[in-house]
N, C-alpha and C positions, 0 to 999 in steps of 0.2 A: 171760473178758474182765473186767478189774479196774475197779472204780468207787471214786474217790476221793469221800468224802462231803463235803457243804457247797460242794462247787465244782461250778460247772457249766461242763462242757466243750462246747464246739461244735467241731465238726470240719467244715470245709467240704469237701464231697466233690463233686466235679465228674463229674457223670453225663452220659455221652454217649448221646443218645437218637437211634436211627438211624430216619428216617423211612421210609414205605411207597416201594415203587418208583415210583408214580404222583406223588410229591410230590418237587420239588427238594430234593436235600440241602441241610441247613442245620445249623449248628452252633449248638446251644443250651447256655448256661450256666447252671447254677442252684446255688442255697446251700441245705445242710442243717441246720436247727436240731435238733441232738441232744436238746435238754431238752423239745422240744415234739414233735418228730418230724415238723415241717412241711417242705416244701421250697419254697423261696423262689427267683425269678429272681435269678441274680447280676448285679451291675453291670457294664456294658462298660467297656472301656478309656477311651472318650470320656467316659462320665458320670463315671470317676474323674478324669481330666484336668480337667474342668468343676468339678468340687467343689474340686479343689487350687488352680483360678484364682481361685475365689471366696473360699476361704479367704485367698490371698494378697491379694485386694482388700480383704479386711476388716482385713489387717495394717496397721501404721503406713505412712503414704505417704512417699516421699522427700523430697518439695517440700510447702511451705506453700499454702494456696490463694491467698494474695496472690501467691506466686512463680508459680504456673500461671497466673493471670489475666495477669500481666505478660507472661510467654512468649508466651501466645496473641496479646496486643496486638502484640509485635514481629514474630511470624509473619505477622499480616495485613498489617501495614505493608510487609513486604518483598517485592518482586517475585518470582513465581515463576520457575523456572528457563525454563519454556516461554516466558513472556513475554520474559524477557531475551533468549531465542534469535531470537524474532520480531522483536524491534527490532533485534537485530544485523543480521538479514536485510534488513529495510527499509533500514538504514543503508548496507549493502554495495550493494545495488541502486541506490540513489541515486547513490552514488559511482561505480558503473559506468555509469550513463546518461549517453550523450552530450549536450552542450551544445546547445540550441536556437538554431539561428541565425536572427536577425531579417531578415525580408524586407523591403526598402525599396522603395516604389512608385516607377516611373519619374517624374521631374519633369514636371509639366504644362509643355505647350509655352508659350512666351512670345508672346502676340498683342498686337498695336498697333491700336488703332482711331483712324481719322482722317475727321473729319466736316466737311462743307463745305455751304455754302447755294448753290443753284443761282442765277445773277446773269443780268441781261439779256446775252445774246449767247453765252452758255455753251455749250460743246457737250461730249459724253460724253469727247471725246479731251482735252480742255482741262483737265476735271475729273480725268482719270486722270493727267495730266502734274502736277496740284498734289499729288496722292497720291504723286508719286515713281514712278509706273508709265508704261512706254511704250506704243505703241499695238499691240505684240504681245501684251501682257497684256489689253487692251481686246477684240481679236479672238478671244482663247480664250473670252472670256465671250459674245461676240456669236455665235459659231459654236456655242454649246452648245445644249443642249435646253431645251423648255419655251417661255417668253413672253420669250426674250431680244432679240426684234426691239421689245418695247415700251420697252426700257430707253433707247432714244435720243429718246422722247417727253419731254423736259424743259420744265419751266414754272418761271417765275421765282419764286423764294420755297421750292422744295422742297427737302428736305434729302437728301444722299446720304452714305452711310458706307462706308469701305474698312477692312476687316480684313486686316492683314499678319500674317506669320509672322516669325520672328527672321532668316530670310534676305531678307525684305522682299517675299516672293511674295504674291501676292493669295489669300486663302482664302474671303472672302464680301463680296459687294457688294450694298448695300439703298438702294433708291430710295423714300423715302416719298412716296407720291402724293398723301396726305392723313392726316388724323387717325385714320383707320379702315383704310386700304388701303396695302400697300406690295409692291413687287417686290424678291424677294430670290434672288440667285444663290449657289449653294453648290458649292465645289468638292468633287468625288466621285473616285472610282476611274476613271470614264469621263470626265472633265471637268466643266464646269460646267452646272449646270442650274438656271434660272431659274423660279420660281413664284410665284403670288399669295398674300400672307398678308392674311387679312382679320381685323379685330376687331369683333366685334360691339358696337354702341354701346348704351348706356342709352337707353329710349325712355321720355319723360315726356309726358304730355297737358298740352296748352296751349291757351288760349282767347284769341280776339281779336275785339274787335266795334267797330264805327264807324259813323258817321253821314255821308251824302254832303252835302259843302257846296258845292264847286267841281268836283271831279273825282274818279272812283273810284280812280285811281292814288294821289293825294295823301292821300286819306282812308285807304286800306289801309296807306300808309306810316305815317301818324300813328297807326294801330292797332297797328303791330308786325309788319306782314307784308313780307316782303321781296319781290322782284320775282317770284321764282318761284312764291311761294304766292298772290300776288294775281294772277298769270297763269292759275294752275290754278283759282282759285275763278271767274274769267271764264269759263274754257273749262266748268266744271261747269254753269253757268247760261246759257252761250252760246246754246243752243237756244231758250230761252224769253226771254232779255233781250239786246236790241241794246245792247250797252255803249256804242256810239257815239251813240246817238239816244234811248234809252229812259229813261235815268236822269234822276231829279228829285233836286232839292234837298230833303232830309230822308228820302230812302231810306236803309233800314238794313240792314246785314248782320253776321253773326256766324259765326265758324269755330271748330270744334274739330279741332285738329291735332297732329301728333307733333314733338316736338323732340328732337333726337339729341343725347346727352351722353358724354362720355369723360373719367373720372376727376372728374367733378364740374363739367366745363366743357362748355357748349354748342358744337356742332361743325358743326351743322347742322340741316335741317328734314326731316321725314318726309312722310306723306301727310296729306291733309285726310280725316278720318274722317265728319264731318258737318258741314252748313253750313246756313245760312237767311238769305234774301234778300227783303226786303220792299221791292217795288218798285211804285209807283203804287196803292198799295191792295191789292196781290196778294200773297200770302205765298207763297214758294217753298222747300221743303225738300228737302235732297239727303242720302242715307245711303250710305256705301261697303259694298258687299256682295262678298264673295268666295264665289262658287259652288263646286260639288263638284270642278269641273274646275280649280280654281286662278286662274280668271279674275275680276279684280275691276272692278267698275264701278258707277256712281252711279245709284240709284233714289229714286223719292218714297216717302213713307211706306206707300203702298198697293200698292208692288211695280211700278209703271210706271217705265218707263226715261226719264231725262231728256235722253237724246240721240236724234237722229234716227239711221236706219239708214246715213245717207251725210254725210260732210262736204262743205260746198258747195265750199269752196276747200282742196284738199289740199297746199298749200305756203303759206309766207309770201313774197308777192309784191310787188314795187314798183309795178307797174300792169298794167291789162288792154291789152295790145297790139292783141289783135283778137278780137272777141265773135262769137258764133254767129251765121251770116248765110248762108243757102242761096243768095243771089246775089253774094257776095263775088268781086272780081277778084283772082287769085293774084298776090302781089308779085313772083314770080320767073318764071311762066309767062304773065303778062299777059293772063289770059283769065278770063272768069268761072268759076269754080269754087266750088262749094258748101263753105263753112266749118262743120263739122259739129261744132265744139267751141269752146272758149274758150282764148285764148293768154294765159297769165301770164308777163310779162317779170320774170325775175330773175337775180342774178349766176350765174355758172358755180358749179356744185357746191352749190346750195342744196338741202337735203334735200326729196325729194317723199314724200308719205305716201299710204297706201291709204286711199280715200274710204270704204271699209266693209270689214267681214269678207267674205273669199272665199278661192277657190283660184285661183293664178296658171295661166292657159291658154297664157300666151305671154310669153316673155321672151328676145327676140332681135332682130336687125335685120329692119326691115320696109319696105323700098323707101324711098320719099321721107320716111317716118315716123322712119327712122334707126333707134335702139335703141329698142325700145318693149316696154311691159309692158301685158298686157290682162288683166284680173281677172274672173272670174265670180262673182257674189253670190247667185245664186239668184232666183226669181221672175223670170227672164227679163231680169234686169238686167246690164249689162257695163260696166265704165269702162277707158278707154283713156289711156296716158301716153306721149306721143312726143317725140323728139328729146333723148333722155337722155343725158348725159355718161357715165353708167355705172349699173350695178346695185350694190343694198345687198348686204353679205356675208348668204348664206344663202337669197337669193332665186333660185328655180330653178322650171321648170314643173312643175305637180303640188303644189307647195307651198302650206299654208295662210298665210294673213295676218289680221292683227287691224286693225280700224278705227285709224288714226294711226299705224301701223307704217312706219318709213322703208322704201321699196322701191327708190329710185333718188335721181339727183341731177340738177339741171338742165344741161342742154349746148344744142348746137345741131348734133347730129348729122343727118343727112339733108338734105333741103331745107329749110334755116332762113337767115335774114339775120342772126340774133343770138340770144344765150342766152335761153331762153324754154321753159315747159312747154305743150305742148298737150294739153288735157285733153277728154276726151269722155264723155258720159253716153248708153249706149244702152239701150233697151228692147224687148225681142223684136226686136233686129236694127235698129232705127230710132232715128236721132240725136234726142237731146232738148236743149235749150237747158241747160246745167249750172247757169245763174243764175237760171233761172225754174221748172225743173220742181219739182212737189210731191215732196217727200221723204218717204218712209215712216217711220213711227216705227220704233224698234228694240225687239226684243222684250222683254216684261217678264220679271220673275222666274217662272221655271216653276211649276206647282203644287206639284208634288213637292218643291220647296225652299221653300216659302212659311213653313214652320214655322223653318227654318234662319235664313231672313232676318228673321223677327220675332225671333228669339233675338239677332242680331246688332244689329238696328236700335233695340229698345226701350232698351237700356241708353245706347245713343249719344245718343238723342233726349232721355233722361232727364238727362243730363249737359249737354246743349246747353240745356236748358230751366232747369236749375238755375243756370247762371253768365249767361244772357240774359234778362232782365226783358220785353224788348220781343218775344221768342219766346214767352214765356208768355202775353204778351197776344194775339199773333196766333194761337195754338192756341186760347186760349179764344174768340175771335170766330169761329173756324171751327166 
């Protein structure tokens, strides 16, 4: 082996080492340094490439830093091919999407409204004619369902509205009965149907008071009470005060009542809620109480009823044509026959009212009495109403009635010489003189409802006292 002095010669020898059979075959490259005799691992091909790349990076760049930064800005600002493709796809889809057609709603039917005021002598047929409609259109409404029979009950001053379509055919008819109620007939698939449409008015509490100078009616009118309110006030205290004979100059009254308003305008009067009457040194107070059954009645502050259990005269009559008389001679039979009741002469059709609460035992013809109603009131009391022209709607045997409820109408059915009501008051089957018999008091507020009564009555009494100084004085005197 020849050795050249001063020169270190390194031969790279590649030795192939074969592993054992239990080790996966692997090729290992090593480098032998001849000077030192050391065996070193040889660099792999990947390492050689990495070293070459590093040397290339350390070489002089092809572009300056400024040029590289400018190129980066241009690349960032330019859209990518993927974005350009997406935008093109959206554009193509928009071009391929069919245009949306606008849906136009069908035009509203053109309706015409004609309004008329009911004048004296007007009929429904005449009003239809004014609206350009014939009797055939009117009969279609009247033959319809609901309350169509009430459309013919016209009063002067009412308003009636006709709503017509383009062909002039009636679609709706409205009869305004007053400011809060109207009858309305609407055309449907099965013809016209008439219903009542009500509008609830606003209720405002009002006060009125006055002093008797010459008559109660005149004093009530001066205080602002209309005929209905003054009549109701007299009815409330009618059991304790005879308004024809007991009133004196200087007597005072005060009333807390309801006013009905629609759109800020007064359209009527409601109920009397509380009232006070100072008569001949005696002070009377009435409070309206509605019990658990929904029945309203006037009571004194202690809960006692202000009315009797029975009305002495169950109708507004012209005169008493025949009184209770066990020895009376019958005007038709011309023989002595006891007259077991009182006859009140009145025009045919005058309303007859139940004298007290009770149950209808008899409502049909009864021999010479003609059309007759008999009412059982409890405690052995029965009242009889004879010679009626007819019965009120809803009156039937077994049904309940309230005191003052209309049950029939004056007539002259049976053995009668003229229109009148024959009225009897019987106690345990025995006839009593209706004009002289002692009438029992009505029931007071039940004990179990006294708390509810006080809850309702105290605010009403407080409001009455606040507005009426004379009431405060009377309460202080008591």
